[in-house]
C-alpha positions as CSV (number, residue, x, y, z in Angstrom):
1,M,-14.0,-4.4,2.5
2,R,-13.1,-3.1,6.0
3,K,-10.0,-5.3,6.0
4,L,-8.9,-4.1,2.6
5,D,-9.4,-0.4,3.7
6,Q,-7.2,-1.1,6.8
7,R,-4.5,-2.7,4.7
8,I,-4.6,0.3,2.3
9,D,-4.2,2.7,5.2
10,D,-1.4,0.6,6.7
11,V,0.5,0.6,3.4
12,R,0.0,4.3,2.9
13,R,1.3,4.9,6.4
14,A,4.3,2.7,5.7
15,M,5.0,4.5,2.4
16,Y,4.9,7.9,4.2
17,Q,7.2,6.7,7.0
18,A,9.6,5.2,4.4
19,Y,9.7,8.5,2.5
20,E,10.3,10.4,5.8
21,K,13.2,8.1,6.6
22,K,14.6,8.5,3.1
23,V,14.8,4.8,2.4
24,S,16.0,3.5,-1.0
25,Y,14.2,4.0,-4.2
26,H,13.6,0.3,-4.5
27,E,11.9,0.0,-1.1
28,L,9.6,3.0,-2.0
29,L,8.8,1.3,-5.3
30,R,8.0,-2.0,-3.5
31,I,5.6,-0.2,-1.1
32,S,4.1,1.8,-4.0
33,Q,3.4,-1.4,-6.0
34,E,1.8,-3.0,-2.9
35,L,-0.5,0.0,-2.6
36,D,-1.3,-0.1,-6.3
37,R,-2.2,-3.8,-6.0
38,L,-4.5,-3.1,-3.0
39,L,-6.2,-0.2,-4.7
40,N,-6.8,-2.3,-7.8
41,Q,-8.4,-4.9,-5.6
42,M,-10.7,-2.3,-4.1
43,E,-11.6,-1.0,-7.5
44,H,-12.5,-4.4,-8.8
45,G,-14.2,-5.5,-5.6
46,K,-11.9,-8.4,-4.8
47,K,-11.2,-9.7,-1.4
48,V,-7.8,-9.0,0.2
49,I,-5.4,-11.9,0.4
């Protein structure tokens, strides 16, 4: 789970940085979807791929 936690932190950081840089809506959406996918994996106890 440590690897999954690290990936979640990395994606959250990327999302914050993208927001600060005012990137496109589509890029923020892509990052948000990746974060959602990782959080769902954590919720269901799946391994990160």
